[in-house]
C-alpha positions in Angstrom: -1.6 -39.9 15.0 -2.4 -36.3 14.1 -5.8 -35.4 12.8 -6.2 -33.7 9.4 -7.6 -30.2 9.8 -9.1 -28.6 6.7 -8.0 -25.0 6.2 -10.7 -22.3 5.8 -11.3 -20.3 2.7 -9.7 -17.3 4.4 -6.6 -19.3 5.4 -6.2 -20.6 1.8 -6.6 -17.2 0.3 -4.0 -15.8 2.8 -1.6 -18.6 1.9 -2.0 -17.7 -1.8 -1.6 -13.9 -1.1 1.6 -14.5 1.0 3.1 -16.7 -1.7 2.1 -14.1 -4.4 3.6 -11.3 -2.4 6.9 -13.1 -2.2 6.9 -13.7 -6.0 5.9 -10.1 -6.8 8.7 -8.8 -4.6 11.2 -11.2 -6.2 10.1 -11.0 -9.9 8.0 -7.8 -10.1 4.3 -7.8 -11.0 4.8 -7.7 -14.8 7.2 -10.7 -14.8 5.0 -12.8 -12.6 2.5 -15.3 -14.0 -0.1 -17.3 -12.2 2.1 -20.3 -12.8 4.8 -18.7 -10.8 2.4 -18.1 -7.9 1.0 -21.7 -8.2 4.6 -23.1 -8.1 5.3 -21.2 -4.9 2.2 -22.3 -2.9 1.5 -25.8 -1.6 -1.7 -26.4 -3.3 -2.9 -27.6 -6.7 -3.3 -25.2 -9.7 -7.1 -25.9 -9.6 -7.2 -24.9 -5.9 -5.4 -21.7 -6.5 -7.7 -20.8 -9.4 -10.7 -21.6 -7.2 -9.7 -18.6 -5.0 -8.0 -16.3 -7.5 -8.5 -16.4 -11.3 -5.8 -13.8 -11.9 -2.7 -12.1 -10.5 -4.7 -8.8 -10.8 -7.3 -10.0 -8.3 -4.5 -11.1 -5.9 -2.7 -7.7 -6.1 -6.0 -5.9 -5.4 -6.5 -8.0 -2.3 -2.9 -7.4 -1.2 -3.4 -3.7 -1.7 -6.6 -3.8 0.3 -4.7 -5.6 3.1 -2.1 -2.9 3.0 -4.9 -0.3 3.4 -6.1 -2.2 6.4 -2.7 -2.0 8.0 -2.5 1.7 7.2 -5.9 2.3 8.7 -4.9 0.5 11.9 -2.0 3.0 12.2 -4.4 5.9 11.4 -6.9 4.8 14.0 -4.7 6.0 16.8 -5.3 9.6 15.6 -8.4 11.7 16.3 -9.3 12.9 12.8 -11.9 15.5 12.3 -12.8 18.2 9.8 -10.8 20.8 11.7 -7.6 18.7 11.9 -4.6 20.9 11.8 -2.0 20.9 9.0 0.6 20.0 11.6 -1.3 16.9 12.7 -1.9 15.9 9.0 1.9 16.0 8.5 2.5 14.0 11.7 0.2 11.3 10.4 2.0 11.0 7.1 5.4 11.0 8.8 4.1 8.3 11.2 2.9 6.2 8.3 6.3 6.6 6.5 8.5 5.9 9.5 6.3 3.5 11.5 8.4 0.7 12.8 5.4 -1.6 13.4 4.2 -1.6 9.8 4.8 -4.7 7.7 7.8 -3.9 5.5 6.7 -6.4 2.8 3.5 -4.4 2.2 5.5 -1.2 1.8 7.9 -2.9 -0.6 4.9 -4.3 -2.6 3.5 -0.8 -2.8 6.8 0.4 -4.2 6.7 -2.4 -6.8 3.1 -1.3 -7.6 4.0 2.4 -7.8 6.9 1.7 -10.1 5.2 -0.7 -12.4 1.9 1.3 -12.7 3.9 3.8 -14.8 4.3 1.2 -17.5 1.1 -0.8 -17.1 -2.3 0.8 -17.9 -4.1 -1.9 -15.9 -2.1 -1.2 -12.8 -2.7 2.6 -13.3 -6.4 1.9 -13.5 -6.3 -0.2 -10.3 -4.5 2.7 -8.6 -7.1 5.2 -9.7 -10.0 2.8 -8.7 -8.4 2.3 -5.2 -7.8 6.0 -4.7 -11.4 6.9 -5.7 -12.7 4.1 -3.5 -10.6 5.2 -0.6 -11.4 8.9 -0.8 -15.1 8.0 -1.1 -15.3 5.3 1.6 -12.3 5.7 3.9 -13.1 8.0 6.8 -9.5 9.2 7.2 -8.8 10.0 3.6 -12.2 11.5 3.1 -11.6 13.9 6.0 -8.1 14.8 4.7 -9.4 15.3 1.2 -12.2 17.7 2.4 -9.8 19.5 4.7 -7.0 20.3 2.2 -8.9 20.2 -1.1 -8.3 18.1 -4.2 -5.1 19.7 -5.6 -3.2 19.7 -2.2 -4.5 16.1 -1.6 -3.1 14.9 -4.9 0.2 16.7 -4.3 0.5 15.3 -0.7 -0.2 11.7 -1.9 2.4 12.1 -4.8 5.1 13.5 -2.4 4.3 10.7 0.1 4.6 8.1 -2.7 8.0 9.7 -3.7 9.2 9.3 -0.1 8.0 5.7 0.1 10.0 5.0 -3.1 13.0 6.8 -1.7 12.8 4.9 1.6 12.9 1.5 -0.1 14.8 1.7 -3.3 16.9 4.8 -3.6 20.5 5.4 -2.8 21.4 5.1 1.0 22.5 8.7 1.1 18.9 9.8 0.2 17.6 7.5 2.9 20.1 8.9 5.5 19.0 12.5 4.7 15.3 11.6 4.9 14.5 12.4 8.5 11.1 13.0 10.0 11.5 16.8 10.3 12.6 17.1 6.6 9.5 15.1 5.4 7.2 17.1 7.7 8.5 20.4 6.5 8.1 19.5 2.9 4.5 18.4 3.5 3.8 21.6 5.5 5.1 23.7 2.7 2.7 22.0 0.3 -0.2 22.5 2.7 0.5 26.2 3.3 0.9 27.1 -0.4 -1.8 29.4 -1.7 
């Protein structure tokens, strides 16, 4: 007879986040309710609400998980205040074309980027996450100080455009989006006066 093993808080939260990610990817953030998430996870409504009181809190945790994945990719680079523009571009290209990255997180980020245009709360989450990251994330802080605020904002916007292009735009755009093209566009931004 098998013995019952109680799941930890972290395992339960991960179970909810995994289910929520699938629902967000299927329905979009705006069309998802907590009931949709509850229906997709094998636990009671009360149990789900014990860990997450809203879909907003779930998406914030999912975005933070995505940041952790991104940081594990970035950790292979030696980033310092005198980092070259060429290396900065290599980092962004690696993030965009990384084969080891979890595609579901990238697709969730696309849903988030798209829906934040129409949802003031998601836009605020984006702003809060960016200000948190620039302040507390070693990699982004170095990049921000190296290139300055205006170039940093433009690089992030262009990177987001490429992420959108990679996952939702026409296949011809995807075929024409190679590493050198992306790198050259980013370099052009960094070398502007």
